[in-house]
C-alpha positions in Angstrom: 25.8 -21.6 6.3 23.3 -20.2 3.8 20.4 -18.3 5.3 17.1 -18.7 3.3 14.2 -16.3 3.9 10.8 -16.6 2.1 8.8 -13.4 1.8 5.1 -13.6 1.4 3.6 -10.3 0.2 -0.2 -10.6 0.1 -2.2 -7.8 -1.5 -5.9 -7.4 -2.3 -5.7 -9.1 -5.8 -2.4 -11.1 -5.8 0.4 -12.5 -3.6 4.0 -12.1 -4.4 6.6 -14.7 -3.2 10.3 -14.1 -3.1 13.1 -16.4 -1.9 16.2 -14.8 -0.6 19.5 -16.7 -0.1 22.1 -14.8 1.9 20.2 -11.6 1.0 20.0 -12.2 -2.7 16.8 -13.0 -4.5 17.0 -16.4 -6.2 13.3 -16.9 -7.1 10.1 -14.9 -7.5 6.5 -15.7 -8.3 3.2 -13.7 -8.5 -0.1 -15.6 -8.0 -3.5 -14.2 -8.6 -6.0 -14.5 -5.7 -7.9 -16.4 -4.5 -5.3 -19.1 -4.2 -6.2 -22.7 -3.1 -4.2 -25.1 -1.0 -1.7 -22.5 0.2 0.6 -25.1 1.9 1.0 -27.0 -1.4 1.7 -23.8 -3.3 4.4 -22.9 -0.9 5.9 -26.3 -1.1 6.0 -26.1 -4.9 7.6 -22.6 -4.8 10.3 -23.6 -2.3 11.1 -27.3 -2.3 13.7 -26.7 0.4 12.7 -25.7 3.9 13.4 -22.0 4.5 15.0 -20.7 7.7 12.3 -18.0 8.1 9.0 -17.0 6.5 8.0 -13.4 6.7 4.5 -12.1 5.9 3.2 -8.6 5.0 0.1 -8.0 7.0 -1.9 -5.0 6.2 -3.7 -4.2 9.5 -1.6 -4.7 12.6 -3.7 -2.7 15.0 -1.6 -1.4 17.9 1.6 -3.2 16.8 4.3 -0.7 15.9 7.0 -3.2 15.1 7.3 -6.7 13.5 6.2 -9.7 15.6 6.9 -13.4 15.7 3.7 -15.3 14.7 2.1 -17.4 17.4 -1.5 -18.4 18.2 -2.1 -15.3 20.2 -1.0 -13.0 17.3 -3.2 -15.0 14.9 -6.2 -14.4 17.1 -5.4 -10.6 17.2 -5.2 -10.5 13.4 -8.4 -12.4 13.0 -10.2 -9.8 15.3 -8.8 -7.1 13.0 -10.0 -8.8 9.8 -13.3 -6.9 9.6 -11.3 -3.7 9.4 -9.2 -5.0 6.4 -11.5 -7.6 4.8 -9.7 -7.6 1.5 -6.3 -8.2 3.1 -6.0 -9.7 6.6 -8.0 -12.9 5.9 -5.7 -13.5 2.9 -2.6 -13.0 4.9 -3.9 -15.3 7.6 -4.5 -18.0 5.1 -0.9 -17.8 3.9 0.4 -17.7 7.5 -1.7 -20.9 8.2 -0.3 -22.5 5.1 3.2 -21.7 6.0 2.9 -23.0 9.5 1.4 -26.2 8.1 4.1 -26.7 5.4 7.0 -26.1 7.8 5.8 -26.4 11.4 9.2 -25.7 12.9 10.1 -22.6 10.8 9.6 -19.2 12.5 7.0 -17.0 10.9 7.3 -13.2 11.2 4.5 -10.7 10.6 5.4 -7.2 9.3 2.6 -4.7 9.5 1.8 -2.0 6.9 0.4 0.1 9.7 3.8 0.4 11.5 5.2 3.2 9.3 2.3 5.4 10.4 2.3 4.5 14.1 3.9 7.8 14.9 1.5 10.1 13.0 1.0 13.4 14.7 -2.1 13.5 16.8 -3.7 16.1 14.6 -3.4 13.7 11.6 -4.2 10.5 13.5 -7.3 11.6 15.4 -10.9 11.5 14.2 -13.2 14.2 15.4 -15.5 11.8 17.3 -16.6 11.7 20.9 -13.8 10.4 23.2 -16.0 7.4 24.3 -16.2 6.2 20.7 -12.4 6.7 20.1 -11.2 5.0 23.3 -13.5 2.0 23.3 -12.2 0.5 20.1 -8.9 2.4 19.6 -10.3 4.4 16.8 -7.6 6.4 15.0 -6.1 6.8 11.5 -3.8 3.8 11.2 -2.7 4.2 7.7 -1.7 1.4 5.3 0.7 0.7 2.4 3.4 1.6 4.9 6.0 -0.7 3.4 5.4 0.8 -0.1 5.7 4.4 1.2 8.8 3.6 3.2 10.3 2.0 0.1 9.7 5.1 -1.9 11.3 7.2 0.8 14.3 5.0 0.8 14.6 5.1 -3.0 14.6 8.9 -2.9 17.2 9.0 -0.1 19.4 6.5 -2.1 19.8 9.3 -4.7 21.9 11.1 -2.1 19.2 13.4 -0.9 19.3 14.6 2.7 17.5 13.0 5.7 15.6 16.3 6.1 13.9 15.9 2.7 10.1 16.4 2.4 8.3 14.2 -0.1 4.8 13.3 -1.2 4.4 9.7 -2.1 1.7 8.0 -4.1 1.2 4.3 -4.2 -1.0 3.6 -7.2 -2.0 -0.1 -7.6 -5.2 -2.2 -6.9 -5.2 -0.2 -3.7 -4.1 3.4 -3.7 -2.8 5.8 -1.1 -0.8 8.9 -0.5 1.5 10.0 2.2 3.4 13.1 3.4 6.8 12.3 4.7 9.4 14.6 6.2 12.7 13.5 7.6 11.6 9.9 7.2 8.5 10.4 9.4 5.0 10.1 8.0 3.1 13.3 8.8 -0.2 12.3 7.2 -1.7 9.5 5.0 -4.8 9.1 3.0 -6.0 5.7 4.3 -7.4 5.7 7.8 -9.1 3.4 10.3 -9.5 0.9 7.4 -8.0 0.8 3.9 -11.3 2.2 2.4 -10.5 5.8 3.1 -8.6 8.2 0.7 -7.9 7.8 -3.0 -10.2 6.2 -5.5 -9.0 2.6 -6.0 -9.7 -0.4 -8.3 -12.8 -1.6 -6.3 -12.8 0.8 -3.3 -14.5 4.2 -3.3 -12.1 6.1 -1.1 -13.4 9.2 0.7 -17.2 9.3 1.2 -19.6 11.5 3.1 -20.4 9.4 6.2 -24.0 10.5 5.9 -24.1 8.9 2.4 -22.9 5.6 3.9 -25.7 5.8 6.6 -28.2 6.5 3.8 -27.1 3.5 1.8 -27.2 1.2 4.8 -30.8 2.2 5.5 -31.7 1.5 1.8 -29.5 -1.6 1.1 -28.5 -3.1 4.4 -25.2 -3.3 6.1 -23.8 -6.4 4.4 -24.6 -5.3 0.9 -23.1 -1.8 1.4 -20.0 -3.3 3.1 -19.4 -5.6 0.2 -20.1 -2.8 -2.4 -17.6 -0.4 -0.7 -14.8 -3.0 -0.8 -15.5 -5.0 -3.9 -17.8 -3.1 -6.3 -16.9 0.6 -6.0 -13.9 2.7 -7.2 -12.9 2.4 -10.9 -15.1 -0.7 -11.2 -18.2 0.9 -9.8 -17.7 4.1 -11.9 -17.0 2.3 -15.2 -19.3 -0.6 -14.8 -16.6 -2.6 -16.4 -13.3 -3.0 -14.7 -11.1 -1.8 -11.9 -8.0 -2.1 -14.1 -6.7 1.2 -15.6 -5.2 -0.6 -18.6 -8.5 -2.2 -19.5 -10.3 1.1 -19.1 -7.8 2.8 -21.4 -8.2 0.1 -24.0 -12.0 0.0 -23.9 -12.7 3.7 -23.7 -16.2 5.2 -23.6 -17.8 7.8 -21.5 -18.0 5.7 -18.3 -14.3 4.7 -18.5 -13.3 8.3 -19.1 -15.4 9.5 -16.1 -13.8 6.8 -13.9 -10.3 7.9 -14.8 -11.2 11.6 -14.4 -12.4 10.9 -10.9 -9.4 8.8 -10.1 -7.0 11.5 -11.3 -8.9 14.4 -9.6 -8.8 12.6 -6.2 -5.0 11.8 -6.5 -4.2 15.4 -7.5 -6.3 16.8 -4.6 -4.3 14.7 -2.1 -1.0 15.9 -3.7 -2.1 19.5 -3.2 -3.2 18.8 0.4 0.1 17.2 1.3 2.2 20.0 -0.2 0.3 22.1 2.4 0.9 19.6 5.2 4.7 19.6 4.4 4.8 23.4 3.7 6.4 22.6 0.4 8.2 19.5 -0.9 11.4 18.5 -2.4 9.9 15.7 -4.5 6.8 13.8 -5.5 7.4 10.1 -5.9 5.0 7.7 -7.6 5.0 3.9 -7.2 2.8 0.8 -7.8 1.6 -1.1 -10.8 -0.7 1.7 -12.2 2.1 4.3 -11.9 4.6 1.9 -13.6 2.5 0.9 -16.5 0.7 4.1 -17.5 2.8 7.1 -18.6 -0.5 8.8 -19.6 -1.9 8.6 -16.2 1.4 9.7 -14.6 1.2 12.8 -16.8 -2.4 13.5 -15.8 -1.6 13.2 -12.1 1.6 15.3 -12.2 0.7 18.0 -14.7 -0.4 21.4 -13.5 1.8 21.8 -10.5 4.1 24.4 -12.0 2.8 27.0 -9.6 4.6 25.2 -6.8 7.8 24.5 -8.8 7.0 20.9 -10.1 7.4 20.7 -13.9 6.9 17.4 -15.6 9.0 16.6 -18.7 6.5 14.9 -21.1 9.2 13.2 -23.2 11.2 11.9 -20.2 7.9 10.6 -18.6 6.9 8.8 -21.8 10.0 6.6 -21.7 10.6 6.3 -18.0 11.7 3.0 -16.6 14.1 1.5 -14.0 14.5 1.4 -10.3 14.1 5.2 -9.8 13.2 7.1 -13.0 13.3 10.8 -13.3 10.1 12.5 -14.6 10.8 16.2 -14.0 12.1 18.8 -16.4 15.6 20.2 -15.8 14.2 23.5 -14.5 11.8 21.9 -12.1 12.4 23.0 -8.4 10.4 20.0 -7.1 11.7 16.6 -8.3 9.4 14.0 -9.8 10.2 10.3 -9.8 8.8 6.9 -10.6 10.0 4.4 -8.1 10.0 0.6 -8.4 8.6 -0.3 -4.9 10.6 -3.0 -3.1 8.6 -4.1 -0.2 10.3 -7.5 -0.1 13.7 -6.0 0.9 12.1 -4.3 3.9 10.3 -7.6 4.8 13.7 -9.3 4.7 15.3 -6.8 7.0 12.5 -6.8 9.5 12.4 -10.6 9.6 16.1 -10.8 10.4 15.7 -8.3 13.2 13.0 -10.4 14.9 14.7 -13.7 14.4 18.0 -12.4 15.7 16.2 -11.2 18.9 14.9 -14.7 19.6 18.2 -16.6 19.0 
């Protein structure tokens, strides 16, 4: 009997759908957000009833493993939505649409936060009063876990040992970095929400909390909350767009400043995570920005010769494929561009949950 699994990968700007039949992808689609009438869109994509639908959910709170979707879980994810306003509400709309389209089909939620559930206390803990931290389970949750895990798997698939230490950079509409040793995340740039860390398409990344308080007094909570999620980052700096390709094409001082700030922040995190790992075997880049801009890859990865990482400019310029080498032959630290495969991990996790309930 054929087993059919539909993966629903909702991001901040698009949703990716993939249909797997007996573990093989038979159909894919990418839809820009916002999407209307989700139930109808799912029915158009898969005319046949799938056996399972699995959803990527960005903020899973205390969940450290995948979960079968029920009304109680939906309620939990709704309560977490203010912490991931660009993501959880979108995922919930696709979960609701799937349950409406196929009421008797099990839905599984796989959480981006799970990969970082075991962060060391020193990395996960904010220096706040205990009363603050305990009342609302305040900690660094980390996000983009599926992407960082995929990059780790891609590196291991080259035959590299389980003990390897790598820095991973997920560069897309949302951006994040992670330090991974032996398959375990030791640190990550995103924190309690997906706003922390690198500069992103529309998110500012790291900010002085005093600045946020200052802005709230001037502009009000709702306006600042909206600006930090939707109008900051590359878009806020350039005044034009949060898309690196558009900024490259348009040029100008504002676009150049936006890209300069983006690159500076990314390089700063790479340097920090080389310290966290006490040296690394590789730096791996993934995500749409990394895949589509050789020039930006070069800017991020250049200048690390002091720690043994040497980029090959010619190899980088023509890099493509599932796992493309970027480093020079004499480089002691490997550099790679990975094609992130979150859907494969979603498929595996869904099978595990469904097998448990059968």
